[in-house]
C-alpha positions as CSV (number, residue, x, y, z in Angstrom):
1,M,-57.0,-165.9,-41.0
2,A,-60.7,-165.3,-40.4
3,H,-60.8,-161.9,-41.9
4,E,-59.1,-163.1,-45.1
5,E,-61.8,-165.8,-45.5
6,D,-64.5,-163.2,-45.0
7,A,-62.9,-161.0,-47.6
8,L,-62.9,-163.8,-50.2
9,E,-66.6,-164.5,-49.5
10,H,-67.4,-160.9,-50.0
11,E,-65.4,-160.9,-53.3
12,R,-67.2,-164.0,-54.5
13,A,-70.6,-162.6,-53.6
14,A,-69.9,-159.3,-55.4
15,H,-68.3,-160.7,-58.6
16,E,-70.1,-164.0,-59.2
17,P,-70.0,-164.4,-63.0
18,S,-73.0,-165.3,-65.1
19,S,-73.4,-168.9,-66.1
20,G,-73.4,-167.8,-69.7
21,L,-70.0,-166.3,-69.4
22,A,-68.3,-169.3,-67.7
23,V,-65.3,-170.6,-69.6
24,A,-63.6,-173.9,-68.9
25,V,-59.8,-173.9,-69.2
26,S,-58.0,-177.2,-69.6
27,D,-54.6,-175.8,-68.5
28,P,-55.2,-173.0,-65.9
29,V,-52.3,-171.0,-64.7
30,R,-50.9,-172.5,-61.6
31,N,-50.1,-170.4,-58.6
32,P,-46.3,-170.4,-58.3
33,G,-46.5,-169.5,-54.7
34,L,-44.0,-167.3,-52.8
35,P,-40.2,-167.8,-53.1
36,P,-38.3,-169.0,-50.1
37,H,-37.8,-166.3,-47.5
38,R,-34.3,-165.0,-47.2
39,E,-33.3,-163.6,-43.9
40,R,-31.4,-160.3,-43.7
41,I,-28.2,-159.9,-41.8
42,T,-30.1,-157.7,-39.3
43,D,-32.5,-160.6,-38.7
44,K,-29.7,-162.9,-37.9
45,D,-27.3,-160.6,-36.0
46,P,-28.6,-158.4,-33.1
47,A,-25.5,-156.3,-33.3
48,A,-26.2,-155.6,-37.0
49,M,-29.7,-154.6,-36.1
50,R,-28.4,-152.1,-33.5
51,R,-26.0,-150.7,-36.1
52,A,-28.8,-150.2,-38.6
53,V,-31.0,-148.5,-36.0
54,R,-28.1,-146.1,-35.1
55,T,-27.5,-145.4,-38.8
56,V,-31.2,-144.5,-39.3
57,Y,-31.5,-142.0,-36.4
58,T,-28.0,-140.6,-37.2
59,L,-29.2,-139.8,-40.7
60,F,-32.4,-138.1,-39.3
61,Y,-30.3,-136.0,-36.9
62,L,-28.0,-135.2,-39.8
63,S,-31.1,-133.9,-41.6
64,V,-31.8,-131.7,-38.6
65,A,-28.3,-130.3,-38.8
66,G,-28.7,-129.6,-42.5
67,S,-31.9,-127.7,-41.9
68,I,-30.3,-125.6,-39.1
69,W,-27.3,-124.9,-41.4
70,A,-29.7,-123.6,-44.1
71,V,-31.3,-121.2,-41.7
72,A,-27.8,-120.1,-40.4
73,A,-26.5,-119.7,-44.0
74,Y,-29.5,-117.3,-44.7
75,M,-28.1,-115.1,-42.0
76,L,-24.4,-115.6,-42.5
77,F,-24.4,-114.9,-46.2
78,P,-26.8,-111.9,-46.7
79,I,-27.7,-110.6,-50.1
80,E,-28.5,-107.0,-49.2
81,S,-25.3,-105.7,-50.8
82,G,-26.7,-106.8,-54.2
83,R,-23.3,-108.2,-55.4
84,V,-23.4,-111.3,-57.5
85,I,-20.9,-113.1,-55.4
86,D,-22.9,-112.6,-52.3
87,I,-26.1,-113.9,-54.0
88,R,-24.2,-116.9,-55.3
89,H,-22.8,-117.7,-51.8
90,N,-26.3,-117.3,-50.3
91,N,-27.9,-119.6,-52.9
92,L,-25.1,-122.2,-52.7
93,F,-24.9,-122.6,-48.9
94,I,-28.7,-122.5,-48.3
95,G,-29.2,-125.0,-51.1
96,L,-26.6,-127.3,-49.7
97,G,-28.3,-127.2,-46.3
98,I,-31.7,-128.0,-47.7
99,A,-30.3,-130.7,-50.0
100,L,-28.6,-132.4,-47.0
101,A,-31.8,-132.2,-45.0
102,M,-34.0,-133.7,-47.7
103,L,-31.4,-136.3,-48.8
104,A,-30.8,-137.5,-45.2
105,I,-34.5,-138.0,-44.6
106,G,-34.9,-140.0,-47.8
107,I,-31.9,-142.2,-47.2
108,G,-32.8,-142.8,-43.6
109,A,-36.4,-143.8,-44.4
110,I,-35.2,-146.2,-47.1
111,H,-32.6,-147.8,-44.8
112,W,-35.2,-148.0,-42.1
113,S,-37.6,-149.9,-44.3
114,K,-34.9,-152.3,-45.8
115,A,-32.9,-153.1,-42.7
116,V,-35.0,-152.5,-39.6
117,M,-38.7,-152.9,-40.4
118,S,-40.3,-156.4,-40.3
119,D,-39.3,-158.4,-43.5
120,K,-41.8,-161.0,-44.6
121,E,-43.7,-161.9,-47.7
122,F,-47.5,-162.1,-47.8
123,T,-50.4,-162.1,-50.3
124,E,-53.5,-160.0,-50.0
125,P,-56.8,-160.9,-51.8
126,R,-58.5,-158.3,-53.9
127,H,-61.9,-157.2,-52.8
128,S,-64.6,-154.6,-53.5
129,T,-64.0,-150.9,-52.7
130,R,-66.4,-151.1,-49.7
131,G,-65.4,-154.1,-47.7
132,S,-67.4,-156.0,-45.2
133,E,-67.5,-154.9,-41.6
134,S,-65.0,-157.6,-40.7
135,T,-62.7,-156.5,-43.5
136,R,-62.9,-152.9,-42.3
137,A,-62.1,-154.0,-38.8
138,A,-59.2,-156.0,-40.1
139,T,-57.9,-152.9,-41.8
140,V,-57.7,-151.1,-38.5
141,Q,-55.9,-154.1,-37.1
142,A,-53.5,-154.1,-40.1
143,F,-52.4,-150.5,-39.2
144,R,-51.8,-151.7,-35.7
145,D,-49.8,-154.6,-37.0
146,A,-47.8,-152.3,-39.3
147,N,-47.0,-150.0,-36.4
148,E,-45.8,-153.0,-34.4
149,E,-43.8,-154.5,-37.3
150,S,-42.1,-151.2,-38.3
151,G,-41.2,-150.5,-34.7
152,F,-42.4,-146.9,-35.0
153,G,-44.2,-147.0,-31.7
154,R,-41.5,-148.7,-29.7
155,R,-38.2,-147.5,-31.3
156,T,-38.2,-144.1,-29.7
157,A,-34.8,-143.1,-31.0
158,I,-35.9,-143.5,-34.6
159,R,-39.3,-142.0,-34.0
160,G,-38.0,-139.0,-32.2
161,S,-35.2,-138.3,-34.7
162,L,-37.6,-138.6,-37.7
163,I,-40.1,-136.2,-36.1
164,A,-37.2,-133.8,-35.4
165,A,-35.9,-134.1,-38.9
166,L,-39.4,-133.4,-40.5
167,V,-40.0,-130.4,-38.2
168,A,-36.6,-129.0,-38.8
169,S,-36.9,-129.4,-42.6
170,I,-39.7,-126.9,-42.6
171,L,-37.6,-124.1,-41.0
172,P,-35.5,-123.2,-44.1
173,G,-38.7,-122.7,-46.1
174,I,-40.2,-120.5,-43.4
175,T,-37.0,-118.5,-43.2
176,L,-36.8,-118.0,-47.0
177,F,-40.4,-117.0,-47.3
178,R,-40.0,-114.5,-44.5
179,G,-37.1,-113.0,-46.4
180,L,-39.3,-112.3,-49.4
181,A,-41.2,-109.6,-47.5
182,P,-39.7,-106.1,-47.0
183,H,-38.6,-105.1,-43.5
184,N,-39.0,-101.9,-41.7
185,S,-35.9,-99.8,-41.0
186,K,-35.1,-96.5,-39.5
187,A,-34.7,-95.0,-43.0
188,N,-38.0,-96.5,-44.1
189,P,-40.3,-97.3,-41.1
190,I,-43.2,-98.4,-43.3
191,A,-41.3,-100.7,-45.7
192,G,-43.0,-103.8,-44.3
193,D,-46.5,-102.4,-44.1
194,P,-48.2,-102.9,-47.5
195,V,-51.3,-100.9,-46.5
196,A,-49.2,-97.9,-45.6
197,L,-47.1,-98.3,-48.7
198,L,-50.1,-98.3,-51.0
199,S,-51.7,-95.4,-49.1
200,H,-49.0,-93.0,-50.2
201,T,-47.6,-92.3,-53.7
202,M,-45.5,-89.6,-55.2
203,W,-48.6,-87.4,-55.9
204,K,-48.8,-84.3,-53.8
205,K,-50.5,-80.9,-54.0
206,G,-49.3,-78.9,-57.0
207,M,-47.4,-81.7,-58.8
208,R,-48.0,-81.6,-62.6
209,L,-49.4,-84.5,-64.5
210,A,-47.0,-85.7,-67.2
211,H,-47.0,-88.0,-70.1
212,D,-45.6,-91.5,-69.5
213,P,-42.7,-92.1,-70.0
214,S,-41.4,-88.7,-71.4
215,G,-42.4,-86.7,-68.3
216,E,-43.7,-83.8,-70.4
217,P,-46.4,-81.8,-68.6
218,I,-49.9,-82.0,-69.9
219,R,-52.1,-78.9,-70.6
220,A,-55.8,-79.3,-70.1
221,A,-56.4,-77.5,-73.5
222,D,-54.4,-80.2,-75.3
223,L,-56.6,-83.1,-74.3
224,T,-59.2,-84.0,-76.9
225,L,-62.7,-85.3,-76.2
226,G,-62.7,-89.1,-75.7
227,S,-58.9,-89.3,-75.2
228,A,-57.2,-91.5,-72.6
229,V,-53.6,-90.6,-71.6
230,H,-51.2,-92.6,-69.5
231,V,-49.9,-90.3,-66.8
232,I,-47.1,-90.2,-64.3
233,P,-46.0,-87.5,-61.7
234,E,-43.7,-85.0,-63.3
235,E,-41.0,-85.7,-60.8
236,L,-41.0,-89.4,-61.5
237,A,-39.2,-88.9,-64.9
238,S,-36.1,-87.7,-63.1
239,L,-36.0,-90.7,-60.7
240,S,-33.5,-93.4,-61.5
241,H,-34.2,-97.1,-61.4
242,H,-31.8,-97.5,-58.5
243,D,-33.8,-95.0,-56.5
244,G,-37.1,-96.9,-57.0
245,Y,-38.4,-95.6,-60.3
246,L,-40.4,-98.8,-61.1
247,E,-41.8,-99.1,-57.5
248,E,-43.0,-95.5,-57.5
249,K,-44.4,-95.7,-61.0
250,A,-46.3,-98.9,-60.1
251,K,-48.2,-97.0,-57.4
252,A,-48.6,-93.6,-59.0
253,I,-49.5,-94.5,-62.6
254,V,-52.7,-92.8,-63.7
255,L,-55.1,-92.9,-66.6
256,L,-56.4,-89.5,-67.7
257,M,-59.7,-89.2,-69.7
258,R,-61.7,-86.3,-71.0
259,L,-65.5,-86.5,-71.2
260,L,-68.2,-83.9,-71.8
261,P,-68.9,-82.2,-68.4
262,E,-72.6,-83.2,-68.7
263,Q,-71.5,-86.9,-68.9
264,L,-70.3,-86.7,-65.3
265,P,-73.5,-86.4,-63.3
266,A,-73.0,-84.7,-59.9
267,E,-74.9,-87.5,-58.0
268,S,-72.4,-90.1,-59.2
269,N,-69.2,-88.1,-59.2
270,N,-67.1,-85.8,-57.1
271,L,-66.9,-82.9,-59.5
272,D,-64.4,-81.0,-57.2
273,W,-61.9,-83.6,-58.2
274,A,-62.4,-83.2,-61.9
275,Y,-61.7,-80.3,-64.2
276,N,-64.0,-79.4,-67.2
277,G,-64.8,-83.1,-67.8
278,I,-61.2,-84.3,-67.3
279,V,-60.9,-87.1,-64.7
280,A,-57.9,-89.1,-63.5
281,Y,-58.1,-92.6,-62.0
282,S,-55.4,-95.0,-60.8
283,K,-54.4,-97.4,-63.5
284,V,-53.9,-100.3,-61.0
285,C,-56.8,-102.6,-60.9
286,T,-58.4,-103.1,-57.5
287,H,-58.7,-106.9,-58.1
288,V,-55.0,-108.1,-58.2
289,G,-53.2,-105.1,-59.5
290,C,-53.1,-105.6,-63.2
291,P,-52.9,-102.4,-65.5
292,V,-56.3,-101.1,-66.5
293,A,-55.4,-99.8,-69.9
294,L,-58.3,-100.4,-72.2
295,Y,-60.8,-97.5,-72.6
296,E,-64.0,-97.5,-74.6
297,Q,-64.9,-93.9,-75.2
298,Q,-68.5,-94.5,-76.4
299,T,-69.5,-96.2,-73.1
300,H,-66.9,-94.6,-70.9
301,H,-65.8,-98.0,-69.6
302,L,-62.4,-99.0,-68.5
303,L,-61.5,-102.7,-68.9
304,C,-58.8,-104.7,-67.1
305,P,-57.5,-107.3,-69.6
306,C,-56.4,-109.8,-66.9
307,H,-59.7,-110.8,-65.4
308,Q,-62.2,-108.7,-67.3
309,S,-63.2,-106.3,-64.5
310,Q,-64.9,-103.2,-65.9
311,F,-65.2,-99.7,-64.4
312,D,-67.6,-96.9,-65.4
313,V,-65.7,-93.6,-65.7
314,S,-68.9,-91.6,-65.8
315,R,-69.8,-92.9,-62.4
316,S,-66.6,-92.5,-60.4
317,A,-65.1,-95.6,-61.9
318,A,-67.6,-97.9,-60.2
319,V,-67.3,-101.6,-60.8
320,I,-69.9,-102.8,-63.3
321,F,-68.5,-106.3,-64.1
322,G,-65.9,-108.7,-63.0
323,P,-64.1,-109.7,-59.7
324,A,-62.8,-106.2,-58.7
325,A,-64.2,-105.4,-55.2
326,R,-64.1,-101.5,-55.3
327,P,-63.9,-98.6,-57.7
328,L,-60.6,-97.3,-59.0
329,P,-59.1,-94.6,-56.7
330,Q,-59.5,-91.2,-58.1
331,L,-56.7,-88.6,-58.2
332,P,-58.1,-85.1,-57.4
333,I,-56.9,-82.7,-60.2
334,T,-57.1,-79.1,-61.2
335,V,-55.0,-76.6,-63.3
336,D,-52.3,-74.2,-62.4
337,D,-51.9,-70.6,-63.6
338,E,-50.2,-71.8,-66.8
339,G,-53.0,-74.2,-67.7
340,Y,-51.1,-77.4,-66.8
341,L,-53.0,-80.1,-65.1
342,I,-51.9,-80.6,-61.5
343,A,-52.8,-82.8,-58.5
344,Q,-54.8,-81.4,-55.7
345,S,-53.4,-84.0,-53.3
346,D,-52.4,-87.7,-53.2
347,F,-55.0,-90.4,-53.5
348,H,-57.5,-90.4,-50.7
349,E,-57.4,-94.2,-50.4
350,P,-54.9,-97.0,-51.0
351,V,-54.2,-98.0,-54.6
352,G,-54.1,-101.5,-55.9
353,P,-55.6,-104.8,-54.9
354,S,-58.4,-104.9,-52.3
355,F,-57.1,-108.0,-50.4
356,W,-54.8,-105.9,-48.2
357,E,-56.3,-105.2,-44.8
358,R,-58.0,-101.8,-44.9
359,H,-57.9,-99.3,-42.1
């Protein structure tokens, strides 16, 4: 073919060896050539070809059925009860559906290539990475020839069934990923809204600050200068794990620190939310939600150990380093008649990562 001759010329021009490197070989390796072509049964018998085509698109439609079954199994075998047997049934039948969908596509594609597509041997000369214009044009023609030889463009039954199988194979994944998100319900109308969930915690007006995890209330007089205390709402200690202890703690956890009052300048802090140099900030980093647990009392800096975000407690926990996008939310606090630290209200902004859409 003309384009093959052009490719060889391009190869010779690009890789012509130096005369000083030429080596004469007395017994060069001879080209053994291609073995005799063996025709397949589908090449000899038109009925066998029709059977092969039917087998291929039947496998692809079987894949569609497997994908549909995986979606149906997700709904027919729910796991909301929490029982192990229900979870096993859910995993088993969804897995069988996905396995059938993927396996049928694989077997169908292999059978298509072995029994239906054009079967011939050919050699292809090597050439430089950037071929000549004629070689590039020949590449486009090669794709056209491949389409013609595979029958993809004219065997509509195979093409349609393959497209349907590939599209359907995505549906189980979409269904499963959708199930990872919480859903709204009459009992909990904001369960599926992360912004609303992070905007409200257990903190409320008058609730005492308590040690984590004992739940013992904290007196303002007991906090020493430079201390940093891990704090939870007093009512959280009585909450069971079944009732959402971990979920509520993840949102309401607070770090309590005591500075000298003069170390909290009024121009950088809301002094109405502090008490005698004591401030409380969310322990959940505003980058991706890691626990901000390292406090350096000399510089008044809080450090998130995950991605090194730093916050300056003496300036309303402003970000001074790292990827965090906003300061840590502050919990307004005061004391009650008995000298215990209490919350004035809930946080005034959502806690946690800043990538959630903000209202």
